[in-house]
Backbone atoms as SQL, in Angstrom:
CREATE TABLE atoms (id INTEGER PRIMARY KEY, chain TEXT, resi INTEGER, resn TEXT, atom TEXT, x REAL, y REAL, z REAL);
INSERT INTO atoms VALUES
  (1, 'A', 1, 'MET', 'N', 205.218, 195.589, 71.583),
  (2, 'A', 1, 'MET', 'CA', 205.512, 196.273, 72.816),
  (3, 'A', 1, 'MET', 'C', 204.203, 196.713, 73.481),
  (4, 'A', 2, 'SER', 'N', 204.106, 196.547, 74.760),
  (5, 'A', 2, 'SER', 'CA', 202.932, 196.948, 75.527),
  (6, 'A', 2, 'SER', 'C', 202.930, 198.448, 75.753),
  (7, 'A', 3, 'LYS', 'N', 201.716, 199.017, 75.826),
  (8, 'A', 3, 'LYS', 'CA', 201.547, 200.436, 76.123),
  (9, 'A', 3, 'LYS', 'C', 200.446, 200.585, 77.155),
  (10, 'A', 4, 'ILE', 'N', 200.508, 201.644, 77.944),
  (11, 'A', 4, 'ILE', 'CA', 199.418, 201.996, 78.846),
  (12, 'A', 4, 'ILE', 'C', 198.730, 203.207, 78.241),
  (13, 'A', 5, 'ILE', 'N', 197.452, 203.036, 77.896),
  (14, 'A', 5, 'ILE', 'CA', 196.673, 204.113, 77.287),
  (15, 'A', 5, 'ILE', 'C', 195.391, 204.276, 78.096),
  (16, 'A', 6, 'GLY', 'N', 195.200, 205.453, 78.676),
  (17, 'A', 6, 'GLY', 'CA', 193.994, 205.726, 79.441),
  (18, 'A', 6, 'GLY', 'C', 193.774, 204.774, 80.599),
  (19, 'A', 7, 'GLY', 'N', 194.856, 204.289, 81.184),
  (20, 'A', 7, 'GLY', 'CA', 194.742, 203.384, 82.321),
  (21, 'A', 7, 'GLY', 'C', 194.638, 201.926, 81.947),
  (22, 'A', 8, 'SER', 'N', 194.641, 201.616, 80.646),
  (23, 'A', 8, 'SER', 'CA', 194.538, 200.225, 80.202),
  (24, 'A', 8, 'SER', 'C', 195.851, 199.759, 79.591),
  (25, 'A', 9, 'LEU', 'N', 196.197, 198.512, 79.867),
  (26, 'A', 9, 'LEU', 'CA', 197.373, 197.911, 79.259),
  (27, 'A', 9, 'LEU', 'C', 196.981, 197.417, 77.878),
  (28, 'A', 10, 'VAL', 'N', 197.616, 197.949, 76.855),
  (29, 'A', 10, 'VAL', 'CA', 197.310, 197.568, 75.486),
  (30, 'A', 10, 'VAL', 'C', 198.400, 196.626, 75.000),
  (31, 'A', 11, 'ASP', 'N', 198.003, 195.385, 74.784),
  (32, 'A', 11, 'ASP', 'CA', 198.915, 194.341, 74.322),
  (33, 'A', 11, 'ASP', 'C', 198.065, 193.260, 73.671),
  (34, 'A', 12, 'LYS', 'N', 198.552, 192.655, 72.601),
  (35, 'A', 12, 'LYS', 'CA', 197.761, 191.638, 71.895),
  (36, 'A', 12, 'LYS', 'C', 197.467, 190.420, 72.766),
  (37, 'A', 13, 'LYS', 'N', 198.203, 190.231, 73.842),
  (38, 'A', 13, 'LYS', 'CA', 198.003, 189.081, 74.718),
  (39, 'A', 13, 'LYS', 'C', 197.012, 189.355, 75.855),
  (40, 'A', 14, 'VAL', 'N', 196.530, 190.611, 75.971),
  (41, 'A', 14, 'VAL', 'CA', 195.665, 190.996, 77.087),
  (42, 'A', 14, 'VAL', 'C', 194.284, 191.366, 76.568),
  (43, 'A', 15, 'SER', 'N', 193.256, 190.697, 77.110),
  (44, 'A', 15, 'SER', 'CA', 191.867, 191.021, 76.786),
  (45, 'A', 15, 'SER', 'C', 191.312, 191.958, 77.845),
  (46, 'A', 16, 'GLN', 'N', 190.582, 192.979, 77.409),
  (47, 'A', 16, 'GLN', 'CA', 189.975, 193.922, 78.341),
  (48, 'A', 16, 'GLN', 'C', 188.624, 193.375, 78.805),
  (49, 'A', 17, 'LYS', 'N', 188.453, 193.215, 80.081),
  (50, 'A', 17, 'LYS', 'CA', 187.189, 192.794, 80.697),
  (51, 'A', 17, 'LYS', 'C', 187.055, 193.627, 81.966),
  (52, 'A', 18, 'ILE', 'N', 186.813, 194.931, 81.768),
  (53, 'A', 18, 'ILE', 'CA', 186.855, 195.916, 82.846),
  (54, 'A', 18, 'ILE', 'C', 185.571, 195.871, 83.676),
  (55, 'A', 19, 'TYR', 'N', 185.735, 195.865, 84.998),
  (56, 'A', 19, 'TYR', 'CA', 184.629, 195.932, 85.949),
  (57, 'A', 19, 'TYR', 'C', 184.718, 197.282, 86.647),
  (58, 'A', 20, 'LYS', 'N', 183.747, 198.149, 86.384),
  (59, 'A', 20, 'LYS', 'CA', 183.766, 199.511, 86.935),
  (60, 'A', 20, 'LYS', 'C', 183.809, 199.504, 88.462),
  (61, 'A', 21, 'SER', 'N', 183.248, 198.473, 89.102),
  (62, 'A', 21, 'SER', 'CA', 183.252, 198.414, 90.574),
  (63, 'A', 21, 'SER', 'C', 184.658, 198.257, 91.139),
  (64, 'A', 22, 'LEU', 'N', 185.598, 197.811, 90.318),
  (65, 'A', 22, 'LEU', 'CA', 186.982, 197.630, 90.770),
  (66, 'A', 22, 'LEU', 'C', 187.847, 198.854, 90.493),
  (67, 'A', 23, 'GLN', 'N', 187.348, 199.796, 89.683),
  (68, 'A', 23, 'GLN', 'CA', 188.130, 200.952, 89.277),
  (69, 'A', 23, 'GLN', 'C', 188.463, 201.858, 90.456),
  (70, 'A', 24, 'LYS', 'N', 189.707, 202.271, 90.540),
  (71, 'A', 24, 'LYS', 'CA', 190.168, 203.197, 91.579),
  (72, 'A', 24, 'LYS', 'C', 190.836, 204.415, 90.973),
  (73, 'A', 25, 'GLY', 'N', 190.891, 204.505, 89.648),
  (74, 'A', 25, 'GLY', 'CA', 191.544, 205.607, 88.959),
  (75, 'A', 25, 'GLY', 'C', 192.447, 205.076, 87.864),
  (76, 'A', 26, 'ASN', 'N', 192.988, 205.975, 87.044),
  (77, 'A', 26, 'ASN', 'CA', 193.858, 205.566, 85.942),
  (78, 'A', 26, 'ASN', 'C', 195.198, 205.060, 86.435),
  (79, 'A', 27, 'MET', 'N', 195.709, 204.041, 85.763),
  (80, 'A', 27, 'MET', 'CA', 197.023, 203.494, 86.053),
  (81, 'A', 27, 'MET', 'C', 198.005, 204.123, 85.066),
  (82, 'A', 28, 'THR', 'N', 198.915, 204.943, 85.573),
  (83, 'A', 28, 'THR', 'CA', 199.875, 205.610, 84.692),
  (84, 'A', 28, 'THR', 'C', 201.227, 204.913, 84.662),
  (85, 'A', 29, 'THR', 'N', 201.546, 204.186, 85.723),
  (86, 'A', 29, 'THR', 'CA', 202.788, 203.412, 85.769),
  (87, 'A', 29, 'THR', 'C', 202.524, 202.121, 86.533),
  (88, 'A', 30, 'ILE', 'N', 203.364, 201.161, 86.314),
  (89, 'A', 30, 'ILE', 'CA', 203.290, 199.900, 87.055),
  (90, 'A', 30, 'ILE', 'C', 204.420, 199.917, 88.072),
  (91, 'A', 31, 'ASN', 'N', 204.061, 199.842, 89.357),
  (92, 'A', 31, 'ASN', 'CA', 205.050, 199.898, 90.427),
  (93, 'A', 31, 'ASN', 'C', 205.397, 198.531, 90.993),
  (94, 'A', 32, 'ALA', 'N', 204.475, 197.591, 90.865),
  (95, 'A', 32, 'ALA', 'CA', 204.703, 196.262, 91.421),
  (96, 'A', 32, 'ALA', 'C', 203.720, 195.290, 90.802),
  (97, 'A', 33, 'ILE', 'N', 204.031, 194.032, 90.900),
  (98, 'A', 33, 'ILE', 'CA', 203.124, 192.965, 90.489),
  (99, 'A', 33, 'ILE', 'C', 202.912, 192.068, 91.697),
  (100, 'A', 34, 'VAL', 'N', 201.661, 191.897, 92.070),
  (101, 'A', 34, 'VAL', 'CA', 201.304, 191.031, 93.187),
  (102, 'A', 34, 'VAL', 'C', 200.546, 189.845, 92.614),
  (103, 'A', 35, 'VAL', 'N', 201.005, 188.650, 92.896),
  (104, 'A', 35, 'VAL', 'CA', 200.382, 187.445, 92.367),
  (105, 'A', 35, 'VAL', 'C', 199.689, 186.710, 93.513),
  (106, 'A', 36, 'HIS', 'N', 198.426, 186.382, 93.299),
  (107, 'A', 36, 'HIS', 'CA', 197.722, 185.557, 94.274),
  (108, 'A', 36, 'HIS', 'C', 196.765, 184.645, 93.524),
  (109, 'A', 37, 'GLN', 'N', 196.296, 183.624, 94.183),
  (110, 'A', 37, 'GLN', 'CA', 195.436, 182.623, 93.579),
  (111, 'A', 37, 'GLN', 'C', 194.030, 182.742, 94.157),
  (112, 'A', 38, 'THR', 'N', 193.018, 182.651, 93.292),
  (113, 'A', 38, 'THR', 'CA', 191.643, 182.678, 93.782),
  (114, 'A', 38, 'THR', 'C', 191.222, 181.261, 94.148),
  (115, 'A', 39, 'GLY', 'N', 190.126, 181.145, 94.863),
  (116, 'A', 39, 'GLY', 'CA', 189.569, 179.838, 95.195),
  (117, 'A', 39, 'GLY', 'C', 188.554, 179.366, 94.177),
  (118, 'A', 40, 'ALA', 'N', 188.327, 180.165, 93.129),
  (119, 'A', 40, 'ALA', 'CA', 187.328, 179.824, 92.122),
  (120, 'A', 40, 'ALA', 'C', 187.846, 178.733, 91.187),
  (121, 'A', 41, 'SER', 'N', 186.926, 177.935, 90.697),
  (122, 'A', 41, 'SER', 'CA', 187.323, 176.833, 89.809),
  (123, 'A', 41, 'SER', 'C', 187.517, 177.278, 88.367),
  (124, 'A', 42, 'THR', 'N', 186.911, 178.415, 87.977),
  (125, 'A', 42, 'THR', 'CA', 187.071, 178.932, 86.614),
  (126, 'A', 42, 'THR', 'C', 187.210, 180.452, 86.657),
  (127, 'A', 43, 'ALA', 'N', 187.692, 181.008, 85.555),
  (128, 'A', 43, 'ALA', 'CA', 187.779, 182.471, 85.448),
  (129, 'A', 43, 'ALA', 'C', 186.381, 183.078, 85.518),
  (130, 'A', 44, 'GLN', 'N', 185.398, 182.427, 84.901),
  (131, 'A', 44, 'GLN', 'CA', 184.037, 182.966, 84.918),
  (132, 'A', 44, 'GLN', 'C', 183.493, 183.063, 86.335),
  (133, 'A', 45, 'HIS', 'N', 183.808, 182.106, 87.194),
  (134, 'A', 45, 'HIS', 'CA', 183.386, 182.191, 88.592),
  (135, 'A', 45, 'HIS', 'C', 184.003, 183.420, 89.266),
  (136, 'A', 46, 'THR', 'N', 185.247, 183.702, 88.946),
  (137, 'A', 46, 'THR', 'CA', 185.899, 184.892, 89.501),
  (138, 'A', 46, 'THR', 'C', 185.232, 186.153, 88.971),
  (139, 'A', 47, 'PHE', 'N', 184.954, 186.199, 87.659),
  (140, 'A', 47, 'PHE', 'CA', 184.275, 187.353, 87.077),
  (141, 'A', 47, 'PHE', 'C', 182.909, 187.560, 87.738),
  (142, 'A', 48, 'ASN', 'N', 182.200, 186.484, 88.016),
  (143, 'A', 48, 'ASN', 'CA', 180.892, 186.586, 88.673),
  (144, 'A', 48, 'ASN', 'C', 181.022, 187.265, 90.031),
  (145, 'A', 49, 'SER', 'N', 182.090, 186.956, 90.766),
  (146, 'A', 49, 'SER', 'CA', 182.270, 187.577, 92.083),
  (147, 'A', 49, 'SER', 'C', 182.594, 189.068, 91.945),
  (148, 'A', 50, 'TYR', 'N', 183.229, 189.469, 90.844),
  (149, 'A', 50, 'TYR', 'CA', 183.564, 190.874, 90.628),
  (150, 'A', 50, 'TYR', 'C', 182.304, 191.718, 90.432),
  (151, 'A', 51, 'THR', 'N', 181.226, 191.130, 89.908),
  (152, 'A', 51, 'THR', 'CA', 180.011, 191.899, 89.651),
  (153, 'A', 51, 'THR', 'C', 179.265, 192.225, 90.945),
  (154, 'A', 52, 'SER', 'N', 179.506, 191.457, 92.001),
  (155, 'A', 52, 'SER', 'CA', 178.772, 191.679, 93.254),
  (156, 'A', 52, 'SER', 'C', 179.667, 192.212, 94.376),
  (157, 'A', 53, 'SER', 'N', 180.895, 192.598, 94.045),
  (158, 'A', 53, 'SER', 'CA', 181.834, 193.039, 95.074),
  (159, 'A', 53, 'SER', 'C', 182.738, 194.127, 94.511),
  (160, 'A', 54, 'SER', 'N', 183.300, 194.921, 95.395),
  (161, 'A', 54, 'SER', 'CA', 184.290, 195.908, 94.947),
  (162, 'A', 54, 'SER', 'C', 185.712, 195.379, 95.149),
  (163, 'A', 55, 'ASN', 'N', 185.825, 194.118, 95.543),
  (164, 'A', 55, 'ASN', 'CA', 187.130, 193.485, 95.704),
  (165, 'A', 55, 'ASN', 'C', 187.497, 192.734, 94.432),
  (166, 'A', 56, 'GLY', 'N', 188.760, 192.811, 94.068),
  (167, 'A', 56, 'GLY', 'CA', 189.198, 192.105, 92.878),
  (168, 'A', 56, 'GLY', 'C', 190.648, 192.406, 92.575),
  (169, 'A', 57, 'ALA', 'N', 191.071, 192.011, 91.403),
  (170, 'A', 57, 'ALA', 'CA', 192.451, 192.200, 90.975),
  (171, 'A', 57, 'ALA', 'C', 192.471, 193.012, 89.681),
  (172, 'A', 58, 'HIS', 'N', 193.589, 193.614, 89.377),
  (173, 'A', 58, 'HIS', 'CA', 193.717, 194.358, 88.127),
  (174, 'A', 58, 'HIS', 'C', 193.788, 193.418, 86.927),
  (175, 'A', 59, 'PHE', 'N', 194.404, 192.261, 87.139),
  (176, 'A', 59, 'PHE', 'CA', 194.549, 191.300, 86.056),
  (177, 'A', 59, 'PHE', 'C', 194.197, 189.910, 86.560),
  (178, 'A', 60, 'LEU', 'N', 193.670, 189.087, 85.659),
  (179, 'A', 60, 'LEU', 'CA', 193.376, 187.689, 85.966),
  (180, 'A', 60, 'LEU', 'C', 193.986, 186.844, 84.863),
  (181, 'A', 61, 'ILE', 'N', 194.739, 185.841, 85.240),
  (182, 'A', 61, 'ILE', 'CA', 195.299, 184.903, 84.271),
  (183, 'A', 61, 'ILE', 'C', 194.546, 183.596, 84.428),
  (184, 'A', 62, 'ASP', 'N', 193.859, 183.186, 83.359),
  (185, 'A', 62, 'ASP', 'CA', 193.073, 181.966, 83.370),
  (186, 'A', 62, 'ASP', 'C', 194.002, 180.741, 83.311),
  (187, 'A', 63, 'LYS', 'N', 193.453, 179.590, 83.623),
  (188, 'A', 63, 'LYS', 'CA', 194.236, 178.351, 83.604),
  (189, 'A', 63, 'LYS', 'C', 194.822, 178.065, 82.227),
  (190, 'A', 64, 'ASN', 'N', 194.152, 178.550, 81.162),
  (191, 'A', 64, 'ASN', 'CA', 194.644, 178.317, 79.798),
  (192, 'A', 64, 'ASN', 'C', 195.675, 179.358, 79.363),
  (193, 'A', 65, 'GLY', 'N', 196.012, 180.297, 80.271),
  (194, 'A', 65, 'GLY', 'CA', 197.013, 181.309, 79.969),
  (195, 'A', 65, 'GLY', 'C', 196.459, 182.633, 79.480),
  (196, 'A', 66, 'GLN', 'N', 195.155, 182.701, 79.208),
  (197, 'A', 66, 'GLN', 'CA', 194.545, 183.949, 78.746),
  (198, 'A', 66, 'GLN', 'C', 194.633, 184.997, 79.864),
  (199, 'A', 67, 'ILE', 'N', 195.064, 186.201, 79.497),
  (200, 'A', 67, 'ILE', 'CA', 195.210, 187.300, 80.458),
  (201, 'A', 67, 'ILE', 'C', 194.067, 188.282, 80.238),
  (202, 'A', 68, 'TYR', 'N', 193.409, 188.657, 81.333),
  (203, 'A', 68, 'TYR', 'CA', 192.326, 189.641, 81.309),
  (204, 'A', 68, 'TYR', 'C', 192.700, 190.813, 82.193),
  (205, 'A', 69, 'GLN', 'N', 192.512, 192.036, 81.703),
  (206, 'A', 69, 'GLN', 'CA', 192.605, 193.209, 82.563),
  (207, 'A', 69, 'GLN', 'C', 191.205, 193.498, 83.040),
  (208, 'A', 70, 'THR', 'N', 191.026, 193.552, 84.364),
  (209, 'A', 70, 'THR', 'CA', 189.689, 193.707, 84.929),
  (210, 'A', 70, 'THR', 'C', 189.493, 195.051, 85.620),
  (211, 'A', 71, 'ALA', 'N', 190.540, 195.797, 85.828),
  (212, 'A', 71, 'ALA', 'CA', 190.421, 197.132, 86.444),
  (213, 'A', 71, 'ALA', 'C', 191.466, 198.044, 85.840);
């Protein structure tokens, strides 16, 4: 079962790859899920853009199915 602890989703299927520039505060509940697609060819390209911008997503799902929490 998934849990939210200190603003992070704790689940064996989710890897934490937090970018402080994307942080807006602790997440205490999930109200909605918004799905969109990036133009990047790999997850690493998306992560690279997160380091130079304050724009991003809370979660990224890689092409291989790996889920990352980024904020």
